[in-house]
DOFIVO-796408 format. One line per field, with one value per residue (C-alpha): residue in three letters; x, z, y. Coordinates in nm, 2 decimals. Example, Ala and Ser with C-alpha at 12.3 -4.5 7.8 and 13.67 -1.06 7.14 Angstrom:
REM DOFIVO-796408
res = [ALA; SER];
X = [1.23; 1.37];
Z = [0.78; 0.71];
Y = [-0.45; -0.11];
//
This chain:
REM DOFIVO-796408
res = [MET; LYS; LYS; ASN; VAL; LEU; ILE; ILE; GLY; ALA; GLY; GLY; VAL; ALA; GLN; VAL; THR; ALA; HIS; LYS; CYS; ALA; GLN; HIS; ASN; ASP; ILE; LEU; GLY; ASP; ILE; CYS; ILE; ALA; SER; ARG; THR; GLN; SER; LYS; CYS; GLU; ASP; ILE; ILE; LYS; GLY; ILE; HIS; ARG; LYS; ASN; HIS; PHE; LYS; ASP; SER; THR; LYS; LYS; ILE; TYR; SER; ARG; GLN; VAL; ASN; ALA; LEU; ASN; VAL; PRO; GLU; THR; ILE; ALA; LEU; ILE; LYS; SER; THR; GLN; SER; GLU; ILE; VAL; ILE; ASN; LEU; GLY; ILE; SER; PHE; LEU; ASN; MET; SER; ILE; LEU; GLU; ALA; CYS; LEU; GLU; THR; GLY; ALA; VAL; TYR; MET; ASP; THR; ALA; ILE; HIS; GLU; GLU; PRO; ASN; LYS; ILE; CYS; GLU; ASP; PRO; PRO; TRP; TYR; GLY; ASN; TYR; GLU; TRP; LYS; ARG; LYS; GLU; ARG; CYS; ALA; GLN; LYS; GLY; LEU; SER; ALA; ILE; LEU; GLY; VAL; GLY; PHE; ASP; PRO; GLY; VAL; VAL; ASN; ALA; TYR; CYS; ALA; TYR; ALA; VAL; LYS; HIS; HIS; PHE; ASP; THR; ILE; ASP; THR; ILE; ASP; ILE; MET; ASP; VAL; ASN; ALA; GLY; ASN; HIS; GLY; LYS; TYR; PHE; ALA; THR; ASN; PHE; ASP; PRO; GLU; ILE; ASN; PHE; ARG; GLU; PHE; THR; GLY; LYS; VAL; TRP; THR; TRP; ILE; ASP; ARG; GLN; TRP; VAL; ALA; LYS; PRO; VAL; HIS; SER; ILE; LYS; LYS; THR; TYR; ASN; PHE; PRO; VAL; VAL; GLY; GLU; GLN; PRO; ILE; TYR; LEU; ASN; GLY; HIS; ASP; GLU; LEU; HIS; SER; LEU; TYR; LYS; ASN; ILE; ASP; ALA; ASN; SER; ILE; ARG; PHE; TRP; MET; GLY; PHE; SER; ASP; HIS; TYR; ILE; ASN; CYS; PHE; THR; VAL; LEU; LYS; ASN; ILE; GLY; LEU; LEU; SER; GLU; GLN; PRO; VAL; LYS; THR; ALA; GLU; GLY; LEU; GLU; VAL; VAL; PRO; LEU; LYS; VAL; VAL; LYS; ALA; CYS; LEU; PRO; ASN; PRO; SER; THR; LEU; ALA; PRO; ASN; TYR; THR; GLY; LYS; THR; CYS; ILE; GLY; ASN; LEU; PHE; LYS; GLY; LYS; LYS; ASN; ASN; GLN; ASP; LYS; GLU; ILE; PHE; ILE; TYR; ASN; THR; CYS; ASP; HIS; LYS; GLN; CYS; TYR; ASN; GLU; VAL; GLU; SER; GLN; ALA; ILE; SER; TYR; THR; ALA; GLY; VAL; PRO; PRO; ALA; ALA; ALA; ALA; ILE; LEU; VAL; ALA; GLN; GLY; VAL; TRP; ASP; PRO; LYS; THR; MET; VAL; ASN; VAL; GLU; GLU; LEU; ASP; PRO; ASP; PRO; PHE; LEU; ALA; ILE; LEU; ASP; LYS; ILE; GLY; LEU; PRO; THR; ILE; VAL; GLU; ASP; LYS; THR; PRO; LYS; LEU; VAL; ALA];
X = [-0.39; -0.05; 0.24; 0.59; 0.63; 0.92; 0.94; 1.16; 1.28; 1.42; 1.29; 1.04; 0.73; 0.90; 0.99; 0.62; 0.50; 0.77; 0.65; 0.29; 0.37; 0.58; 0.28; 0.08; 0.34; 0.12; -0.09; 0.18; 0.46; 0.83; 0.93; 1.23; 1.33; 1.56; 1.73; 2.04; 2.18; 2.13; 2.23; 1.92; 1.71; 1.89; 1.82; 1.45; 1.47; 1.64; 1.36; 1.10; 1.27; 1.32; 0.95; 0.87; 0.66; 0.75; 0.44; 0.52; 0.87; 0.85; 0.86; 1.17; 1.25; 1.57; 1.73; 1.89; 2.07; 1.92; 1.94; 1.57; 1.64; 1.80; 1.50; 1.69; 1.84; 1.49; 1.35; 1.62; 1.55; 1.17; 1.24; 1.51; 1.30; 0.99; 0.80; 0.44; 0.37; 0.60; 0.55; 0.74; 0.83; 1.14; 1.18; 0.91; 1.17; 1.18; 0.81; 0.81; 1.13; 0.98; 0.65; 0.83; 0.99; 0.65; 0.51; 0.79; 0.76; 0.38; 0.43; 0.15; 0.27; 0.18; 0.31; 0.22; 0.31; 0.29; 0.59; 0.82; 1.11; 1.41; 1.43; 1.06; 0.83; 0.45; 0.37; 0.04; -0.26; -0.36; -0.04; -0.13; -0.18; 0.18; 0.33; 0.12; -0.19; 0.01; 0.09; -0.26; -0.34; -0.03; -0.13; -0.48; -0.34; -0.11; -0.37; -0.13; -0.27; -0.11; -0.26; -0.15; -0.12; -0.21; -0.07; -0.29; -0.31; -0.32; -0.47; -0.70; -0.85; -0.94; -1.11; -1.30; -1.43; -1.54; -1.70; -1.89; -2.03; -2.12; -2.28; -2.36; -2.44; -2.66; -2.47; -2.15; -2.09; -1.75; -1.48; -1.22; -0.93; -0.75; -0.42; -0.28; 0.00; -0.05; 0.28; 0.62; 0.95; 1.17; 1.39; 1.41; 1.29; 1.24; 1.02; 0.83; 0.91; 1.21; 1.28; 1.35; 1.01; 0.83; 0.94; 0.87; 0.50; 0.48; 0.72; 0.52; 0.17; -0.13; -0.34; -0.69; -1.03; -1.29; -1.63; -1.52; -1.21; -0.84; -0.75; -0.40; -0.33; 0.00; 0.13; 0.02; -0.20; -0.53; -0.55; -0.83; -0.88; -1.07; -1.18; -1.06; -1.16; -0.90; -0.64; -0.88; -0.84; -0.56; -0.45; -0.46; -0.35; -0.49; -0.23; -0.20; -0.17; -0.16; -0.51; -0.68; -0.54; -0.74; -1.04; -1.14; -1.19; -1.33; -1.55; -1.85; -1.81; -1.81; -1.50; -1.22; -0.96; -0.66; -0.56; -0.24; -0.17; 0.14; 0.25; 0.35; 0.71; 0.71; 0.57; 0.83; 1.12; 0.98; 0.92; 1.28; 1.43; 1.21; 1.26; 1.64; 1.64; 1.74; 1.44; 1.52; 1.56; 1.79; 2.17; 2.38; 2.76; 2.94; 3.23; 3.47; 3.31; 3.12; 2.78; 2.51; 2.13; 2.01; 1.73; 1.97; 2.19; 1.89; 1.80; 2.16; 2.14; 1.80; 1.74; 1.67; 1.29; 1.35; 1.54; 1.24; 1.04; 1.18; 1.10; 0.78; 0.47; 0.11; -0.13; -0.23; -0.57; -0.64; -0.98; -1.23; -1.52; -1.80; -2.10; -2.38; -2.72; -2.89; -3.26; -3.28; -3.16; -2.85; -2.58; -2.23; -1.99; -1.63; -1.46; -1.12; -0.85; -0.63; -0.29; -0.07; 0.31; 0.41; 0.19; 0.32; 0.68; 0.60; 0.46; 0.69; 0.96; 0.82; 0.63; 0.27; 0.33; 0.52; 0.27; -0.03; 0.15; 0.30; 0.01; -0.22; 0.02; 0.04; -0.35; -0.36; -0.11; -0.32; -0.63; -0.42; -0.28; -0.63; -0.76; -1.01; -0.85; -0.76; -0.83; -0.59; -0.53; -0.40; -0.63; -0.63; -0.76; -1.11; -1.18; -1.17; -1.42; -1.34; -1.51; -1.26; -0.97; -1.12; -1.21; -0.85; -0.72; -0.97; -0.80; -0.43; -0.39; -0.58; -0.95; -1.20; -1.44; -1.75; -1.88; -2.21; -2.16; -2.50; -2.63; -2.93; -3.25; -3.36; -3.74];
Z = [-6.09; -6.01; -5.82; -5.69; -5.49; -5.51; -5.20; -5.27; -4.95; -4.62; -4.35; -4.08; -4.30; -4.55; -4.26; -4.16; -4.52; -4.57; -4.25; -4.36; -4.72; -4.58; -4.37; -4.69; -4.94; -5.03; -5.21; -5.31; -5.42; -5.40; -5.22; -5.30; -5.08; -5.25; -5.13; -5.19; -4.87; -4.92; -4.56; -4.43; -4.65; -4.51; -4.16; -4.24; -4.38; -4.06; -3.85; -4.06; -4.00; -3.63; -3.59; -3.80; -4.04; -4.36; -4.43; -4.74; -4.74; -5.10; -5.19; -5.19; -4.99; -5.08; -5.12; -5.39; -5.41; -5.63; -5.70; -5.77; -5.92; -6.21; -6.42; -6.64; -6.32; -6.17; -6.49; -6.49; -6.13; -6.19; -6.49; -6.32; -6.01; -6.23; -5.99; -6.10; -5.80; -5.70; -5.36; -5.34; -4.98; -5.05; -5.00; -5.19; -5.43; -5.60; -5.69; -6.05; -6.13; -6.00; -6.17; -6.50; -6.45; -6.39; -6.70; -6.89; -6.74; -6.67; -6.30; -6.07; -5.89; -5.54; -5.30; -4.96; -5.01; -5.27; -5.50; -5.40; -5.55; -5.32; -5.38; -5.36; -5.05; -5.04; -5.41; -5.52; -5.50; -5.61; -5.53; -5.73; -6.03; -6.03; -6.09; -6.06; -6.25; -6.54; -6.60; -6.56; -6.93; -7.00; -6.73; -6.88; -7.23; -7.11; -6.88; -6.59; -6.24; -6.03; -5.68; -5.51; -5.14; -5.00; -4.65; -4.37; -4.42; -4.72; -4.78; -4.52; -4.44; -4.81; -4.79; -4.49; -4.71; -4.98; -4.71; -4.56; -4.90; -4.98; -4.65; -4.43; -4.61; -4.88; -4.86; -4.67; -4.53; -4.36; -4.32; -4.05; -4.08; -3.74; -3.66; -3.30; -3.15; -2.77; -2.73; -2.56; -2.72; -2.44; -2.66; -2.61; -2.96; -3.26; -3.57; -3.64; -4.01; -4.20; -4.05; -4.39; -4.53; -4.20; -4.15; -4.51; -4.45; -4.19; -4.29; -4.58; -4.61; -4.48; -4.78; -4.68; -4.86; -4.71; -4.87; -5.19; -5.25; -5.15; -4.86; -4.73; -4.36; -4.17; -4.03; -3.67; -3.66; -3.59; -3.29; -3.11; -2.87; -2.95; -2.72; -2.90; -2.83; -2.62; -2.60; -2.47; -2.51; -2.74; -2.90; -3.28; -3.54; -3.88; -4.14; -4.51; -4.62; -4.92; -4.91; -4.93; -5.28; -5.42; -5.19; -5.29; -5.64; -5.57; -5.27; -5.28; -4.95; -4.87; -4.65; -4.60; -4.34; -4.19; -3.83; -3.67; -3.30; -3.16; -2.80; -2.67; -2.65; -3.02; -3.12; -2.92; -3.07; -3.42; -3.39; -3.28; -3.56; -3.82; -3.70; -3.71; -4.06; -3.97; -4.15; -4.48; -4.79; -4.96; -4.93; -4.73; -4.70; -4.37; -4.28; -4.40; -4.74; -4.69; -4.86; -4.65; -4.65; -4.30; -4.31; -4.39; -4.10; -3.86; -4.00; -3.93; -3.57; -3.48; -3.38; -3.67; -3.64; -3.66; -3.33; -3.14; -3.16; -2.86; -2.60; -2.75; -2.52; -2.57; -2.86; -3.18; -3.30; -3.66; -3.80; -4.00; -3.84; -4.09; -4.07; -4.32; -4.39; -4.44; -4.53; -4.47; -4.11; -3.97; -3.91; -3.76; -3.73; -3.65; -3.84; -3.68; -3.58; -3.27; -3.25; -2.95; -2.99; -2.77; -2.94; -3.28; -3.16; -3.02; -3.35; -3.61; -3.41; -3.52; -3.36; -3.43; -3.67; -3.91; -3.85; -3.95; -4.27; -4.35; -4.31; -4.58; -4.88; -4.79; -4.78; -5.12; -5.27; -5.16; -5.33; -5.64; -5.64; -5.61; -5.89; -5.65; -5.71; -6.08; -6.20; -6.51; -6.47; -6.21; -5.91; -5.56; -5.29; -5.26; -5.62; -5.53; -5.35; -4.98; -4.84; -4.93; -4.83; -4.48; -4.45; -4.50; -4.26; -4.00; -4.02; -4.04; -3.77; -3.84; -3.75; -3.84; -3.57; -3.66; -3.38; -3.41; -3.29; -3.40; -3.13; -2.96; -2.96; -2.60; -2.56];
Y = [-3.74; -3.59; -3.74; -3.65; -3.33; -3.09; -2.86; -2.56; -2.40; -2.53; -2.29; -2.35; -2.36; -2.60; -2.83; -2.85; -2.91; -3.18; -3.36; -3.35; -3.46; -3.75; -3.85; -3.88; -4.00; -4.29; -4.03; -3.78; -4.01; -3.92; -3.61; -3.39; -3.10; -2.85; -2.53; -2.32; -2.49; -2.86; -2.94; -2.77; -3.00; -3.30; -3.18; -3.18; -3.53; -3.65; -3.50; -3.68; -4.01; -3.92; -3.87; -4.18; -3.97; -4.14; -4.34; -4.54; -4.68; -4.78; -4.41; -4.18; -3.87; -3.69; -3.35; -3.14; -2.81; -2.54; -2.17; -2.11; -1.77; -1.96; -2.07; -2.32; -2.48; -2.51; -2.65; -2.92; -3.00; -3.04; -3.27; -3.48; -3.54; -3.61; -3.37; -3.29; -3.07; -2.78; -2.62; -2.29; -2.22; -2.02; -1.64; -1.45; -1.30; -1.64; -1.67; -1.56; -1.76; -2.08; -2.01; -1.96; -2.30; -2.46; -2.30; -2.46; -2.80; -2.82; -2.89; -2.76; -2.44; -2.35; -2.08; -1.93; -1.56; -1.29; -1.21; -0.93; -0.75; -0.70; -0.32; -0.25; -0.24; -0.21; -0.15; 0.00; -0.24; -0.49; -0.66; -0.97; -0.75; -0.64; -0.98; -1.30; -1.21; -1.08; -1.45; -1.58; -1.59; -1.80; -2.04; -2.08; -2.12; -2.40; -2.56; -2.51; -2.51; -2.24; -2.20; -1.87; -1.81; -2.14; -2.10; -1.99; -1.61; -1.60; -1.94; -2.08; -1.74; -1.71; -2.05; -1.93; -1.65; -1.89; -2.11; -1.82; -1.72; -2.09; -2.18; -1.88; -1.55; -1.41; -1.08; -0.98; -0.63; -0.67; -0.93; -0.87; -1.12; -1.13; -1.31; -1.32; -1.51; -1.53; -1.71; -1.66; -1.76; -1.64; -1.41; -1.03; -0.98; -1.20; -1.26; -1.58; -1.58; -1.47; -1.12; -0.96; -1.06; -1.02; -0.66; -0.57; -0.64; -0.37; -0.09; 0.06; 0.19; -0.01; -0.08; -0.19; -0.24; -0.01; 0.08; -0.09; 0.11; 0.10; 0.32; 0.39; 0.43; 0.48; 0.15; 0.06; 0.37; 0.20; -0.03; -0.22; -0.50; -0.82; -1.10; -1.41; -1.77; -1.96; -1.67; -1.40; -1.03; -0.93; -0.60; -0.60; -0.34; -0.27; -0.39; -0.46; -0.82; -1.04; -1.19; -0.85; -0.81; -1.10; -1.11; -0.76; -0.89; -1.24; -1.19; -0.95; -0.75; -0.38; -0.39; -0.64; -0.57; -0.75; -0.72; -0.85; -0.89; -0.72; -0.68; -0.34; -0.46; -0.56; -0.23; -0.04; -0.24; -0.22; 0.16; 0.22; 0.01; 0.17; 0.53; 0.50; 0.35; -0.01; -0.16; 0.01; -0.22; 0.04; 0.00; 0.24; 0.28; 0.25; 0.48; 0.21; 0.21; -0.11; -0.12; -0.29; -0.32; -0.22; -0.47; -0.76; -0.65; -0.66; -1.00; -1.13; -1.00; -1.16; -1.52; -1.76; -1.82; -2.20; -2.19; -2.05; -2.37; -2.57; -2.31; -2.16; -2.17; -2.05; -2.05; -1.88; -1.78; -1.69; -1.63; -1.42; -1.22; -1.19; -0.95; -0.97; -1.10; -1.44; -1.47; -1.09; -1.13; -0.99; -1.25; -1.25; -1.54; -1.60; -1.88; -1.97; -2.21; -2.22; -2.39; -2.48; -2.41; -2.69; -2.95; -2.84; -2.89; -3.23; -3.33; -3.18; -2.99; -2.66; -2.36; -2.29; -2.00; -2.22; -2.51; -2.30; -2.19; -2.52; -2.77; -2.60; -2.65; -3.02; -3.04; -2.86; -3.09; -3.39; -3.24; -3.17; -3.52; -3.67; -3.44; -3.27; -2.93; -2.90; -2.55; -2.57; -2.19; -1.95; -1.91; -1.77; -2.00; -1.84; -1.94; -2.31; -2.52; -2.47; -2.78; -3.05; -2.83; -2.75; -3.12; -3.23; -2.96; -3.09; -3.43; -3.33; -3.07; -2.75; -2.79; -2.52; -2.38; -2.18; -1.96; -1.78; -1.42; -1.28; -1.05; -1.20; -0.99; -0.90; -0.94];
//
């Protein structure tokens, strides 16, 4: 049994996770929210009390300031807060520093996105092999549980894969992971996560797993339309994404692809920014001799994603389309979740994109606290039993729906 949660980060996803952990603090114990900017943590705590989401008043919820790139400082924070579960929801440049702190203290490590280096974009696959998996043996030697990518995608979609293998298929041919946001935030242009990280996902090559090998495609070069439940027909583009870089190894399927929905307006804005170099992570000098990183300038000009929530309308749909065989018969199913922006805001003062990413780490923390998930090594989500994870998500805001899409034979 584990207790006391340290949430590192104070963005939109951290806000949702903090609300959900507070709603279950009778299981999770004390909650500390830490960030470089402590005032942001205090704002989250105020929101939790405003919504009356602090279930057990005998437990503590409080904030601390931390530079999570500083490993000794993070070690000291974990020890001083007596945190046994660390949920890393900071920018993905921090992942390996926070993992090192957990290796030193023995605290369970969780994150929601793959590690990145600031000066590198779209490294060669598998991405987990470049940083995380190099530390897997150390985790196993120390008996440390490190659960990678436990947001929605990656995270829940990985659990959907494990669930499909466990309950629905003998063999799987293709998995298409599809993520669409049929919502409107009212801004001319904005990203739903940190713009710097969001754009980095889509400015390099598209690495995808096709016919059991890595294939590189130009970004946004392959488009199709899919008729989603609830949100209807939506344009989606083949993209690279974190979960492919563990699923290819852990799930026996011929092809695993990731598709993201983008409007024509988004694609137009993105294309202009990219083509004139404003999405570059490499520094340039202005005529005045000032060195700037174009991507950081764009980030500074765009709306903070957390400010989008009050006016967001519409819904999201994220799911996996599986094609394979069961009992020598063709089978096709779509496992998915839909989320409503306005409902999410009413509950936790967040939009649905942050909600879908922020609820799963809280669910995982509950399983860890209860000893249900206790791998004592580094794992990706698909290596764990999906049933208790999806069961908790059903109860705390992200219900799973399984739709049979198998073509019916015409007599």
